TORNU-965280 format. One record per atom (N, C-alpha, C): residue number from 1; residue in one letter; atom name; x, y, z. Coordinates in steps of 0.1 Angstrom, whole numbers, plus 2048, in hexadecimal, padded with zeros to 3 digits. Layout:
<node resi="NUM" resn="A" name="CA" px="X" py="Y" pz="Z"/>
...
***
This chain:
<node resi="1" resn="G" name="N" px="9BD" py="5C7" pz="69C"/>
<node resi="1" resn="G" name="CA" px="9C6" py="5CF" pz="6A4"/>
<node resi="1" resn="G" name="C" px="9CC" py="5C7" pz="6B0"/>
<node resi="2" resn="T" name="N" px="9D5" py="5CE" pz="6B7"/>
<node resi="2" resn="T" name="CA" px="9DB" py="5C8" pz="6C3"/>
<node resi="2" resn="T" name="C" px="9D8" py="5D0" pz="6CF"/>
<node resi="3" resn="T" name="N" px="9DA" py="5C9" pz="6DB"/>
<node resi="3" resn="T" name="CA" px="9D6" py="5CF" pz="6E7"/>
<node resi="3" resn="T" name="C" px="9E2" py="5CE" pz="6F1"/>
<node resi="4" resn="N" name="N" px="9E5" py="5D9" pz="6F8"/>
<node resi="4" resn="N" name="CA" px="9EE" py="5D9" pz="703"/>
<node resi="4" resn="N" name="C" px="9E7" py="5DD" pz="70F"/>
<node resi="5" resn="Y" name="N" px="9E8" py="5D6" pz="71A"/>
<node resi="5" resn="Y" name="CA" px="9E1" py="5D9" pz="727"/>
<node resi="5" resn="Y" name="C" px="9EB" py="5DA" pz="732"/>
<node resi="6" resn="T" name="N" px="9EB" py="5E5" pz="73A"/>
<node resi="6" resn="T" name="CA" px="9F3" py="5E6" pz="746"/>
<node resi="6" resn="T" name="C" px="9E9" py="5E7" pz="751"/>
<node resi="7" resn="G" name="N" px="9E6" py="5DD" pz="758"/>
<node resi="7" resn="G" name="CA" px="9DC" py="5DD" pz="763"/>
<node resi="7" resn="G" name="C" px="9E3" py="5DC" pz="770"/>
<node resi="8" resn="S" name="N" px="9DD" py="5E3" pz="779"/>
<node resi="8" resn="S" name="CA" px="9E1" py="5E3" pz="787"/>
<node resi="8" resn="S" name="C" px="9D6" py="5E8" pz="790"/>
<node resi="9" resn="S" name="N" px="9D8" py="5E8" pz="79D"/>
<node resi="9" resn="S" name="CA" px="9CE" py="5ED" pz="7A6"/>
<node resi="9" resn="S" name="C" px="9CE" py="5FC" pz="7A8"/>
<node resi="10" resn="D" name="N" px="9D9" py="602" pz="7A3"/>
<node resi="10" resn="D" name="CA" px="9D9" py="611" pz="7A4"/>
<node resi="10" resn="D" name="C" px="9D1" py="617" pz="799"/>
<node resi="11" resn="S" name="N" px="9D0" py="625" pz="799"/>
<node resi="11" resn="S" name="CA" px="9C8" py="62B" pz="78F"/>
<node resi="11" resn="S" name="C" px="9CF" py="62F" pz="782"/>
<node resi="12" resn="K" name="N" px="9D9" py="627" pz="77F"/>
<node resi="12" resn="K" name="CA" px="9E1" py="629" pz="773"/>
<node resi="12" resn="K" name="C" px="9DF" py="61D" pz="769"/>
<node resi="13" resn="S" name="N" px="9D5" py="615" pz="76B"/>
<node resi="13" resn="S" name="CA" px="9D2" py="60A" pz="762"/>
<node resi="13" resn="S" name="C" px="9CF" py="610" pz="754"/>
<node resi="14" resn="S" name="N" px="9D4" py="609" pz="74A"/>
<node resi="14" resn="S" name="CA" px="9D1" py="60E" pz="73C"/>
<node resi="14" resn="S" name="C" px="9D1" py="603" pz="732"/>
<node resi="15" resn="C" name="N" px="9CC" py="606" pz="727"/>
<node resi="15" resn="C" name="CA" px="9CB" py="5FD" pz="71C"/>
<node resi="15" resn="C" name="C" px="9CD" py="605" pz="70F"/>
<node resi="16" resn="I" name="N" px="9D6" py="5FF" pz="706"/>
<node resi="16" resn="I" name="CA" px="9D8" py="605" pz="6F9"/>
<node resi="16" resn="I" name="C" px="9D3" py="5FB" pz="6EE"/>
<node resi="17" resn="I" name="N" px="9CA" py="5FF" pz="6E6"/>
<node resi="17" resn="I" name="CA" px="9C5" py="5F6" pz="6DC"/>
<node resi="17" resn="I" name="C" px="9C8" py="5FC" pz="6CE"/>
<node resi="18" resn="H" name="N" px="9D1" py="5F5" pz="6C6"/>
<node resi="18" resn="H" name="CA" px="9D5" py="5FA" pz="6B9"/>
<node resi="18" resn="H" name="C" px="9CA" py="5F5" pz="6AF"/>
<node resi="19" resn="L" name="N" px="9C4" py="5FF" pz="6A9"/>
<node resi="19" resn="L" name="CA" px="9B9" py="5FC" pz="69F"/>
<node resi="19" resn="L" name="C" px="9BF" py="5FA" pz="691"/>
<node resi="20" resn="N" name="N" px="9B8" py="5F4" pz="688"/>
<node resi="20" resn="N" name="CA" px="9BD" py="5F1" pz="67B"/>
<node resi="20" resn="N" name="C" px="9BE" py="5FD" pz="672"/>
<node resi="21" resn="N" name="N" px="9B7" py="608" pz="676"/>
<node resi="21" resn="N" name="CA" px="9B7" py="614" pz="66D"/>
<node resi="21" resn="N" name="C" px="9C1" py="61F" pz="671"/>
<node resi="22" resn="G" name="N" px="9CB" py="61B" pz="679"/>
<node resi="22" resn="G" name="CA" px="9D6" py="624" pz="67D"/>
<node resi="22" resn="G" name="C" px="9D3" py="62C" pz="689"/>
<node resi="23" resn="N" name="N" px="9C7" py="62A" pz="68F"/>
<node resi="23" resn="N" name="CA" px="9C4" py="631" pz="69C"/>
<node resi="23" resn="N" name="C" px="9C7" py="627" pz="6A7"/>
<node resi="24" resn="L" name="N" px="9C6" py="62D" pz="6B3"/>
<node resi="24" resn="L" name="CA" px="9C7" py="624" pz="6BF"/>
<node resi="24" resn="L" name="C" px="9BD" py="62A" pz="6C9"/>
<node resi="25" resn="L" name="N" px="9B9" py="621" pz="6D2"/>
<node resi="25" resn="L" name="CA" px="9B1" py="624" pz="6DD"/>
<node resi="25" resn="L" name="C" px="9BA" py="624" pz="6EA"/>
<node resi="26" resn="Y" name="N" px="9BA" py="62E" pz="6F1"/>
<node resi="26" resn="Y" name="CA" px="9C2" py="62E" pz="6FE"/>
<node resi="26" resn="Y" name="C" px="9B8" py="630" pz="709"/>
<node resi="27" resn="L" name="N" px="9B7" py="625" pz="711"/>
<node resi="27" resn="L" name="CA" px="9AD" py="625" pz="71C"/>
<node resi="27" resn="L" name="C" px="9B6" py="627" pz="729"/>
<node resi="28" resn="R" name="N" px="9B1" py="630" pz="732"/>
<node resi="28" resn="R" name="CA" px="9B9" py="632" pz="73E"/>
<node resi="28" resn="R" name="C" px="9AF" py="634" pz="749"/>
<node resi="29" resn="E" name="N" px="9B2" py="62C" pz="754"/>
<node resi="29" resn="E" name="CA" px="9A9" py="62D" pz="760"/>
<node resi="29" resn="E" name="C" px="9AC" py="63A" pz="767"/>
<node resi="30" resn="V" name="N" px="9A1" py="641" pz="76B"/>
<node resi="30" resn="V" name="CA" px="9A2" py="64D" pz="773"/>
<node resi="30" resn="V" name="C" px="9A0" py="649" pz="782"/>
<node resi="31" resn="D" name="N" px="995" py="642" pz="784"/>
<node resi="31" resn="D" name="CA" px="993" py="63C" pz="792"/>
<node resi="31" resn="D" name="C" px="98B" py="62F" pz="790"/>
<node resi="32" resn="C" name="N" px="987" py="629" pz="79B"/>
<node resi="32" resn="C" name="CA" px="980" py="61C" pz="79A"/>
<node resi="32" resn="C" name="C" px="973" py="61C" pz="792"/>
<node resi="33" resn="C" name="N" px="96E" py="628" pz="790"/>
<node resi="33" resn="C" name="CA" px="961" py="629" pz="789"/>
<node resi="33" resn="C" name="C" px="961" py="631" pz="77C"/>
<node resi="34" resn="L" name="N" px="96D" py="635" pz="778"/>
<node resi="34" resn="L" name="CA" px="96E" py="63E" pz="76C"/>
<node resi="34" resn="L" name="C" px="97B" py="63B" pz="764"/>
<node resi="35" resn="A" name="N" px="979" py="63A" pz="757"/>
<node resi="35" resn="A" name="CA" px="985" py="638" pz="74E"/>
<node resi="35" resn="A" name="C" px="983" py="642" pz="742"/>
<node resi="36" resn="L" name="N" px="98E" py="647" pz="73D"/>
<node resi="36" resn="L" name="CA" px="98E" py="650" pz="731"/>
<node resi="36" resn="L" name="C" px="992" py="647" pz="725"/>
<node resi="37" resn="V" name="N" px="98C" py="64A" pz="71A"/>
<node resi="37" resn="V" name="CA" px="98F" py="644" pz="70D"/>
<node resi="37" resn="V" name="C" px="994" py="64E" pz="704"/>
<node resi="38" resn="C" name="N" px="9A0" py="64D" pz="6FE"/>
<node resi="38" resn="C" name="CA" px="9A5" py="656" pz="6F4"/>
<node resi="38" resn="C" name="C" px="9A7" py="64F" pz="6E7"/>
<node resi="39" resn="I" name="N" px="9A2" py="655" pz="6DD"/>
<node resi="39" resn="I" name="CA" px="9A4" py="650" pz="6CF"/>
<node resi="39" resn="I" name="C" px="9AE" py="659" pz="6C8"/>
<node resi="40" resn="L" name="N" px="9B9" py="654" pz="6C4"/>
<node resi="40" resn="L" name="CA" px="9C3" py="65C" pz="6BD"/>
<node resi="40" resn="L" name="C" px="9CB" py="654" pz="6B3"/>
<node resi="41" resn="R" name="N" px="9D2" py="65B" pz="6AA"/>
<node resi="41" resn="R" name="CA" px="9DA" py="655" pz="6A0"/>
<node resi="41" resn="R" name="C" px="9E7" py="64F" pz="6A6"/>
<node resi="42" resn="E" name="N" px="9EB" py="644" pz="6A1"/>
<node resi="42" resn="E" name="CA" px="9F7" py="63D" pz="6A7"/>
<node resi="42" resn="E" name="C" px="A03" py="646" pz="6A7"/>
<node resi="43" resn="E" name="N" px="A05" py="64E" pz="69D"/>
<node resi="43" resn="E" name="CA" px="A11" py="656" pz="69C"/>
<node resi="43" resn="E" name="C" px="A11" py="662" pz="6A7"/>
<node resi="44" resn="N" name="N" px="A05" py="665" pz="6AC"/>
<node resi="44" resn="N" name="CA" px="A05" py="66F" pz="6B7"/>
<node resi="44" resn="N" name="C" px="A07" py="669" pz="6C5"/>
<node resi="45" resn="F" name="N" px="A08" py="65C" pz="6C6"/>
<node resi="45" resn="F" name="CA" px="A09" py="656" pz="6D3"/>
<node resi="45" resn="F" name="C" px="A17" py="657" pz="6D9"/>
<node resi="46" resn="D" name="N" px="A20" py="65C" pz="6D1"/>
<node resi="46" resn="D" name="CA" px="A2E" py="65E" pz="6D6"/>
<node resi="46" resn="D" name="C" px="A2E" py="669" pz="6E1"/>
<node resi="47" resn="R" name="N" px="A23" py="670" pz="6E2"/>
<node resi="47" resn="R" name="CA" px="A22" py="67B" pz="6ED"/>
<node resi="47" resn="R" name="C" px="A18" py="676" pz="6F8"/>
<node resi="48" resn="Q" name="N" px="A1A" py="669" pz="6FC"/>
<node resi="48" resn="Q" name="CA" px="A11" py="664" pz="706"/>
<node resi="48" resn="Q" name="C" px="A13" py="66B" pz="713"/>
<node resi="49" resn="H" name="N" px="A1E" py="671" pz="716"/>
<node resi="49" resn="H" name="CA" px="A20" py="679" pz="722"/>
<node resi="49" resn="H" name="C" px="A17" py="684" pz="723"/>
<node resi="50" resn="L" name="N" px="A13" py="68B" pz="717"/>
<node resi="50" resn="L" name="CA" px="A09" py="695" pz="717"/>
<node resi="50" resn="L" name="C" px="9FB" py="690" pz="71B"/>
<node resi="51" resn="L" name="N" px="9F8" py="685" pz="715"/>
<node resi="51" resn="L" name="CA" px="9EB" py="67F" pz="719"/>
<node resi="51" resn="L" name="C" px="9EA" py="67C" pz="728"/>
<node resi="52" resn="D" name="N" px="9F5" py="676" pz="72D"/>
<node resi="52" resn="D" name="CA" px="9F5" py="672" pz="73B"/>
<node resi="52" resn="D" name="C" px="9F4" py="67F" pz="744"/>
<node resi="53" resn="Y" name="N" px="9FB" py="689" pz="740"/>
<node resi="53" resn="Y" name="CA" px="9FB" py="696" pz="747"/>
<node resi="53" resn="Y" name="C" px="9EC" py="69B" pz="747"/>
<node resi="54" resn="N" name="N" px="9E6" py="69C" pz="73C"/>
<node resi="54" resn="N" name="CA" px="9D8" py="6A1" pz="73B"/>
<node resi="54" resn="N" name="C" px="9CF" py="699" pz="743"/>
<node resi="55" resn="I" name="N" px="9D1" py="68C" pz="743"/>
<node resi="55" resn="I" name="CA" px="9C8" py="683" pz="74B"/>
<node resi="55" resn="I" name="C" px="9CA" py="686" pz="75A"/>
<node resi="56" resn="K" name="N" px="9D6" py="688" pz="75E"/>
<node resi="56" resn="K" name="CA" px="9D9" py="68C" pz="76C"/>
<node resi="56" resn="K" name="C" px="9D2" py="699" pz="770"/>
<node resi="57" resn="V" name="N" px="9D3" py="6A3" pz="767"/>
<node resi="57" resn="V" name="CA" px="9CC" py="6B0" pz="76A"/>
<node resi="57" resn="V" name="C" px="9BD" py="6AE" pz="76B"/>
<node resi="58" resn="F" name="N" px="9B8" py="6A6" pz="762"/>
<node resi="58" resn="F" name="CA" px="9A9" py="6A3" pz="762"/>
<node resi="58" resn="F" name="C" px="9A5" py="69C" pz="76F"/>
<node resi="59" resn="K" name="N" px="9AD" py="692" pz="773"/>
<node resi="59" resn="K" name="CA" px="9AB" py="68A" pz="77F"/>
<node resi="59" resn="K" name="C" px="9AB" py="693" pz="78B"/>
<node resi="60" resn="D" name="N" px="9B5" py="69C" pz="78C"/>
<node resi="60" resn="D" name="CA" px="9B7" py="6A5" pz="797"/>
<node resi="60" resn="D" name="C" px="9AB" py="6AF" pz="798"/>
<node resi="61" resn="A" name="N" px="9A6" py="6B4" pz="78C"/>
<node resi="61" resn="A" name="CA" px="99A" py="6BC" pz="78C"/>
<node resi="61" resn="A" name="C" px="98E" py="6B5" pz="791"/>
<node resi="62" resn="L" name="N" px="98C" py="6A9" pz="78D"/>
<node resi="62" resn="L" name="CA" px="981" py="6A1" pz="791"/>
<node resi="62" resn="L" name="C" px="981" py="69F" pz="7A1"/>
<node resi="63" resn="Q" name="N" px="98D" py="69C" pz="7A6"/>
<node resi="63" resn="Q" name="CA" px="98E" py="69B" pz="7B4"/>
<node resi="63" resn="Q" name="C" px="98B" py="6A7" pz="7BC"/>
<node resi="64" resn="Q" name="N" px="98E" py="6B3" pz="7B6"/>
<node resi="64" resn="Q" name="CA" px="98B" py="6C0" pz="7BC"/>
<node resi="64" resn="Q" name="C" px="97C" py="6C2" pz="7BC"/>
<node resi="65" resn="I" name="N" px="975" py="6BF" pz="7B1"/>
<node resi="65" resn="I" name="CA" px="967" py="6C0" pz="7AF"/>
<node resi="65" resn="I" name="C" px="960" py="6B7" pz="7BA"/>
<node resi="66" resn="F" name="N" px="964" py="6AB" pz="7BB"/>
<node resi="66" resn="F" name="CA" px="95D" py="6A2" pz="7C4"/>
<node resi="66" resn="F" name="C" px="960" py="6A5" pz="7D2"/>
<node resi="67" resn="S" name="N" px="96C" py="6AA" pz="7D5"/>
<node resi="67" resn="S" name="CA" px="96F" py="6AE" pz="7E3"/>
<node resi="67" resn="S" name="C" px="967" py="6BA" pz="7E7"/>
<node resi="68" resn="V" name="N" px="964" py="6C3" pz="7DE"/>
<node resi="68" resn="V" name="CA" px="95B" py="6CF" pz="7E1"/>
<node resi="68" resn="V" name="C" px="94D" py="6CA" pz="7E3"/>
<node resi="69" resn="S" name="N" px="948" py="6C0" pz="7DA"/>
<node resi="69" resn="S" name="CA" px="93A" py="6BC" pz="7DB"/>
<node resi="69" resn="S" name="C" px="938" py="6B3" pz="7E8"/>
<node resi="70" resn="D" name="N" px="942" py="6AE" pz="7EE"/>
<node resi="70" resn="D" name="CA" px="941" py="6A6" pz="7FA"/>
<node resi="70" resn="D" name="C" px="940" py="6AE" pz="807"/>
<node resi="71" resn="R" name="N" px="943" py="6BB" pz="806"/>
<node resi="71" resn="R" name="CA" px="942" py="6C4" pz="812"/>
<node resi="71" resn="R" name="C" px="934" py="6C7" pz="815"/>
<node resi="72" resn="P" name="N" px="931" py="6C9" pz="821"/>
<node resi="72" resn="P" name="CA" px="923" py="6CD" pz="825"/>
<node resi="72" resn="P" name="C" px="920" py="6DB" pz="81F"/>
<node resi="73" resn="A" name="N" px="913" py="6DD" pz="81C"/>
<node resi="73" resn="A" name="CA" px="90F" py="6EA" pz="817"/>
<node resi="73" resn="A" name="C" px="913" py="6F6" pz="820"/>
<node resi="74" resn="S" name="N" px="912" py="6F3" pz="82D"/>
<node resi="74" resn="S" name="CA" px="915" py="6FE" pz="837"/>
<node resi="74" resn="S" name="C" px="923" py="704" pz="835"/>
<node resi="75" resn="S" name="N" px="92D" py="6FC" pz="830"/>
<node resi="75" resn="S" name="CA" px="93A" py="701" pz="82E"/>
<node resi="75" resn="S" name="C" px="93C" py="70B" pz="823"/>
<node resi="76" resn="F" name="N" px="931" py="70C" pz="81A"/>
<node resi="76" resn="F" name="CA" px="932" py="716" pz="80F"/>
<node resi="76" resn="F" name="C" px="92B" py="723" pz="813"/>
<node resi="77" resn="V" name="N" px="924" py="724" pz="81E"/>
<node resi="77" resn="V" name="CA" px="91D" py="730" pz="822"/>
<node resi="77" resn="V" name="C" px="926" py="738" pz="82B"/>
<node resi="78" resn="S" name="N" px="928" py="745" pz="827"/>
<node resi="78" resn="S" name="CA" px="930" py="74D" pz="830"/>
<node resi="78" resn="S" name="C" px="927" py="755" pz="839"/>
<node resi="79" resn="T" name="N" px="92B" py="757" pz="845"/>
<node resi="79" resn="T" name="CA" px="923" py="75F" pz="84E"/>
<node resi="79" resn="T" name="C" px="929" py="76D" pz="850"/>
<node resi="80" resn="P" name="N" px="921" py="777" pz="851"/>
<node resi="80" resn="P" name="CA" px="926" py="785" pz="852"/>
<node resi="80" resn="P" name="C" px="92D" py="788" pz="85F"/>
***
């Protein structure tokens, strides 16, 4: 297979690996400690914008989860 890599210091680094069986691996950096790996048929990669959109939604949801978990427990308790 062949490999295409677009690397940079931002969180949009990616790698596309074309496999010999008609599939490809699409690796996309979410943050410095997490990357997503997608396995898909080459003919479906013409909709890369949908993959990128879904990855953005996933990344935004992760950021919300971690921003909530970083708050002190006292901020979750309501007082009467």
